[in-house]
KOLVEX-865906 format. One record per atom (N, C-alpha, C): residue in one letter; y, x, z. Coordinates in steps of 0.001 Angstrom, whole numbers, plus 500000, padded with zeros to 6 digits. Atoms other than C-alpha are relative to their C-alpha. Layout:
! KOLVEX-865906
AYXZ
...
This chain:
! KOLVEX-865906
M500687498977499245
M532385479600511276
M498494499961499736
L501427500103500274
L528862478294510631
L499655500586498638
L500241499445501330
L529137479216506970
L499959501518500047
L499950498545499869
L530048482775507899
L498732500520500676
E501217499570499326
E527105483049510320
E498810499929499056
G501081500135500974
G524757481805507595
G500035501112498971
A499862498917500969
A526148484359505153
A499550501319500599
L500428498768499344
L525607487146507682
L498482500050500134
E501460500042499896
E522025486031508289
E499364500290498658
S500532499751501339
S521390486008504528
S500114501470499632
A499802498585500305
A522818489507504194
A498992500848500763
Q500969499248499218
Q520565490754506995
Q498608499847499421
V501308500231500606
V517491489179505413
V499875500798498708
L500025499254501251
L518381490722502061
L499859501492500265
R500068498576499684
R518891494142503632
R498583500370500454
V501364499737499548
V515503493973505364
V499032499935498823
A500931500205501103
A513804492729502207
A500071501097498949
M499849498996501039
M515100495621500090
M499680501418500502
K500230498661499473
K513860498504502238
K498923500743499204
R500942499134500709
R511936501444500789
R499649501165500907
R500437498837499228
R509934504240502316
R498964500758499177
K500979499160500693
K507943507149500910
K499340500906501028
V500775499162499102
V505186508984502754
V499102500877499138
E500909499081500685
E503384512083501476
E499148500676501052
F500915499414499031
F500340513519503194
F498834500646499271
S501169499354500604
S497320515694502553
S498801499067500128
S501168500875500091
S493948514151501804
S499006500188501140
H500870499857498838
H492520515024505211
H499803498631500646
P500252501331499423
P490815511930506705
P500727499736501321
A499282500197498736
A492586512509510041
A501387499411499778
N498669500547500299
N495843511516508323
N499991498488499793
L500069501439500284
L494597507969507694
L500534499156501162
A499470500757498845
A495461506801511239
A501525499979499964
L498538499952500115
L499050507973510761
L500483499131498858
L499643500836501147
L499164506285507375
L499956498519500367
R500103501405499581
R497963502984508850
R501201499605500859
N498835500285499156
N500736503185511463
N501274499872499170
C498817500077500880
C503362503833508741
C500039498676499249
V500059501259500754
V502201500835506699
V500261498828500943
R499808501073499019
R502026498603509787
R501474499890500387
D498586499976499635
D505549499658510791
D500876499468498867
F499219500455501148
F506901499068507280
F499917498483499835
L500201501436500216
L505453495542507142
L500658499128501069
N499310500776498967
N507177494486510375
N501302499440499428
G498771500625500466
G509997492080509652
G499830499169498736
Y500259500836501183
Y508415490517506586
Y499259498751500433
P500630501272499612
P507267486884506696
P498514499969499618
L501441499913500239
L503557487732506802
L499284499711501313
S500780500260498786
S500934486513509230
S499385501308500491
E500639498804499427
E499272489026511545
E498712500326499243
K501241499788500762
K496002488533509641
K500306500645498647
T499628499440501307
T497718489251506309
T500427501461500141
R499584498612499749
R499357492385507737
R498790500900500218
L501196499219499707
L496016493601509068
L499192500264498726
L500735499822501256
L494303493014505716
L500703500996499077
M499252499071500845
M497079494877503900
M499846501439500497
V500168498659499430
V496846497851506272
V498599500527499699
L501376499587500281
L493066497948505901
L499786500250498503
G500120499807501448
G493379497601502116
G500566501339499552
V499408498698500332
V495699500620501877
V499110501120500528
D500907499002499427
D493382502571504180
D498772500180499107
E501174499939500883
E490424501722501951
E500336500683498680
A499589499361501257
A492327502730498817
A500155501512500191
C499851498562499716
C493228506094500411
C498640500665500201
T501356499474499814
T489625506593501480
T499317500211498654
N500575499856501341
N488541506002497883
N500599501187499260
V499352498841500631
V491093508569496657
V499374501284500538
I500566498799499379
I489781511139499140
I498562500216499526
R501422499898500321
R486148510395498341
R499749500257498522
Y500347499943501427
Y486238509997494567
Y500948500857499166
A499056499232500829
A489432511421493034
A500071501461500454
Y499875498645499474
Y489549514453495346
Y498670500589500466
R501346499525499646
R485797514763496040
R499961500675501377
L499976499620498589
L486412515152499793
L500798501265500307
R499110498874499691
R488879518042499446
R501096499492500923
E499095500451498948
E491217517855502427
E501426500500499842
D498685499383500146
D494262519689501040
D500766499502498775
Q499384500543501211
Q495281517472498116
Q501087498989500364
L498854500866499744
L498511515466497868
L499700498531499689
I500004501451500200
I498588511687498296
I501404499527500347
S498654500519499786
S501882509815498051
S499940498481500053
L499916501456499880
L502607506261499174
L501462499611500046
R498649500570500007
R505833504497498220
R499884498535500356
M500012501395499558
M506481501221499991
M501355499402499675
E498774500647500457
E509042498840498515
E499994498547500451
G499819501399499650
G510272495608500011
G500982499389499023
L499155500640500999
L511614493500497177
L500299498575500438
R499605501360499582
R513089489993497258
R498820499061500160
K501088500977499981
K509872488142496522
K498632500610500277
C501292499374499769
C507172490696497263
C500162501325500739
V500105498645499464
V506114493848499035
V499085500740499043
R500784499224500967
R504847496547496689
R499730501383500579
L500423498691499526
L502896499634497694
L499430500763498810
R500445499171501123
R502362502452495177
R499317501244500547
L500796498883499513
L499582504882496024
L499719500937498832
R500089499041501110
R499630508034493891
R499127501174500396
D500803498795499816
D497012510730493591
D500068500827498724
Y499950499069501128
Y496684513726491286
Y498608500560499711
G501379499553500159
G492897513971491200
G499373499474498729
E500761500499501137
E490187512998488779
E500180498496499880
Q499859501446500188
Q490638509585487242
Q498637499345500173
V501220500725499695
V488050507183488532
V500221498546499616
R499883501421500342
R487491503772487012
R499504499182501166
S500298500790498802
S487349501035489614
S498533499580500051
H501393500432499934
H483858499900488596
H499048501170500257
D500831498844499668
D482566503457489088
D499783500129501504
I500102499817498557
I483134503188492831
I499444498770500712
I500635501159499388
I481443499832493408
I498548500370500288
K501362499669499584
K478255500434495349
K499425498799500731
P500613501104499263
P475748497994496815
P500435500023501461
G499558500104498617
G477070496767500149
G501435500445500215
G498621499527499855
G480508498283499501
G500974498848499838
L499054501110500028
L483262495845500296
L501433500469499813
G498662499437500081
G486235498164499757
G500884499342498967
L499179500606501047
L487480496825496442
L500194498511500236
Y499859501412499655
Y486803493265497564
Y501114499825501034
L498979500059498964
L488945493893500656
L501390500222499410
I498704499709500616
I491766495397498578
I500476498799499191
R499611501151500839
R491749492458496149
R500285498756500835
K499760501130499096
K491628489974499026
K501354500145500709
A498778499741499248
A494583491620500791
A501257499877499153
F498819499945500866
F496905491813497771
F499880499000498860
D499962500940501120
D497974489382495053
D499896500723498661
G500088499209501221
G498212492148492461
G499436501374500304
V500612498680499860
V496043495262492111
V499942500600498599
D499902499421501338
D496933497428489132
D499834501513500062
Y500209498557500118
Y495715500900488195
Y500788500503498805
I499245499386501093
I498110503011486133
I499504501438499873
H500521498657500219
H496403506079484685
H501126500893499498
K498964499024500336
K498728509058484522
K499340501187499300
R500545498794500635
R498372512324482673
R499156500782501012
R500735499384498899
R497269513736486013
R499871498981501123
G500217500920498892
G495761511279488448
G500247498539499665
T499890501451500114
T496304507596489055
T501039499483500991
E499134500731499078
E498894505277490565
E499404498609500172
L500506501322499677
L497503502215492296
L501172499187500532
V498871500845499610
V500102499445492558
V499442498735500656
L500462501137499216
L499402496876495270
L501192499098500315
T498891500924499822
T501613493788495357
T499572498810500836
K500222501181499190
K501793491067497997
K501230499114499888
N498903500951500134
N503943488019497217
N500411499468501376
L499489500512498733
L506147486750500021
L500158498489500000
E499820501463500061
E506344483156498833
E498708499317499683
């Protein structure tokens, strides 16, 4: 009986770890609060400290703010897509925009801590330039 209970617990952990969610929203800054809530909700159930969760939420918020400010030049009606994937050993967030491609060092300004925060919150930060726009892949290891 104990073996069966252990197998059920493992199956539940695996099911939680493999969840996926996609959120699409316009580039209006008012949508950022809803986005933060979606990311916070998605991260529940993963073995992450409260501080790590908070940093990840703030990192995604900062990345979206950068998309709005630089890729979309403050236009409020442009599409932003966030895919959240819970994998076995990591959580991966894919932020996609269809705006102007901006190199990460172009948005570093004196006193700006945005990119530092993003890199501190995630173990992997990768920019994939697309024909139209950019996909930012943020990875946080669970082990």
